[in-house]
N, C-alpha and C positions, 0 to 999 in steps of 0.2 A: 704377212698380214698383221700378226700380233705386234710387230715392231712399228707399225704405222706407215709402212712403205706402200700399202695398198688400202684404199678406202672401202672398196666393195668388190666382191668377186662373185662370179656366176660359176657354180660347181655342179657336178653330177655324181650320183651314185646309182646303184641298182637295188631292186627290191630284196634280193638275197645277199647283197654284200654292201652294207651301208658304210658310208664314209664318216668316221668319227669327227666330231667337231670339238676342238679343244676348248677348255674353259677360257673365258674372255672373248669368245666369239658368239654372235647371235646368228640364227639361221631362219630363213623364211622359205617355205615351199612355193615354187613358182608354177610348175606344171609337171605332169607325168607324161612320159613318152613311151608308147608301146612299139617294140621292135617287131620286125618280120624276119623271116629267113629269106635271103636272096639266093636264087639258084638259076642256073642256065635254063632257058625256056624248054629245052629238051630233056631236062632232068626227070627221072622216073616219078618224082613226087610233085612235079609242077602243076598237075591238074587238081590237086587236093584243095579243099576249102581251108583246112588247118593241118598243121604238122606237129609232131613231138620232136624234141631235140634228139631223142634216142633213134629216130628214123635216119639220122645222119651219122651214125656211129662209124660207118665205113667210108665216109666222104672225106675229101681233102677240104681244109678250111682256109679261108682268107681272114686274117686277123689284124688288129692294131699291132704296132710294134711292141716287142718285149719291153717290160719295165713300165709300160703305161697302165693306168688303172683299169682300162677296159680290156686290155690283154689279160691281166690277172683275173678279172671278173670272168672272162670267157673260159679260161683254164679251170677256174674253180667251179663254174656252173656245169661245164661238160663233164668234168671228173666226178661231180656229185651225182651225175646221172649214169655213172659207170662207163663213160666214154673217155678213152685216152685219145685226145685230139691229134690228128695229123695236120700240122700247120704247114701248108704248102707255100703261102705267100704272106708277106707283111706289108701293110700300107696304112698310113695314118689318116688318110682322107677318104671320106665316104665315096666320092666320085671315082677315085682310083680303085677302091675295093670293088665297086659295081662294074667297072670296066674289066677287071680281072674275071669277075663272074660271067660277064657277057662273052668273054673269050673262052669260057668253059674250064676255068682254072680251079673251081671249087665252089663252096657255098660260104655264106657269111651271115652274121647277125646284122641287120640293117635297121637301126633306129629311124623312125619316121622324121623326127626333127632334124633338119639340116642336111638331109641326104640329097636334096635337089632332084633334078630330072633323072628318071630311071632309063638307062640305055635300052635300046631294042635288044632282044635276046635274053633279057633278065625277067624272071618271074618272081614276084614277092608273095609269100604265103604266111599268114598269121600263125603264131605259135599258140598251140592249145593251152599250154601252161601260161598263166598270166604273168609274164615277165614285164617289168616296168623299169625304165630309166627315169630317175627323179632328178629334176633340175631345181636348184636352190640358189638363193642369194645369201651370201655370208658377209658379215661386217663385224667390226669390233664393238663390243657392248658399250664401251665408253663413248661411242659415236651415235648412240641411239637418238639423242636429242638433236642432232644436226639436221636441219631442214633438207639439205641436199641428199643425205642418206635416206630419209623418209620418203622424199619425192622419187628417188631412183627406185627404191623397193616397190613403191606403189605403182609406178609405171611398168616395172617388170612383172608384177602380179597381174596387172590389167592385160598386158600383152600375153601372158600365159593363159589367162581365162579366154581370150579371143582364140588362141590356138586350140584350146580344149573344146571350144564350142563346136557343135555338129555343123 
């Protein structure tokens, strides 16, 4: 991005593991995404109104692939809660992760944005700790005056406000 090969990027980070933005880049917050824990409908915690991450210390996890920011975030977050995660399956797409959960293969963190329809046999339970995935627009600061950048950021912010509205 700093070389000018990308005009604008939509990026994410998590409330407890922020993504550093190098000098020369500007950032605008677009929306916050609250994740749930996805578990098989027959899971011992499926009937709860809220759960804690520590409740899943003995569960198998479905995660994003190793080396991805969200994988690193999951490892960091669970370990900070005293949990050494047992990663049973890796899948980069939310619908694949949820299909594995429906098949009884573990539990996963399921952000609300972009997860699509939830398969039968999956129960989503909010996390008591207020985890948030933050979605941002990032662009080069030398492009601040470009009308196309301003218009794109405004449109993304408007779309984020619509998604955050009750």
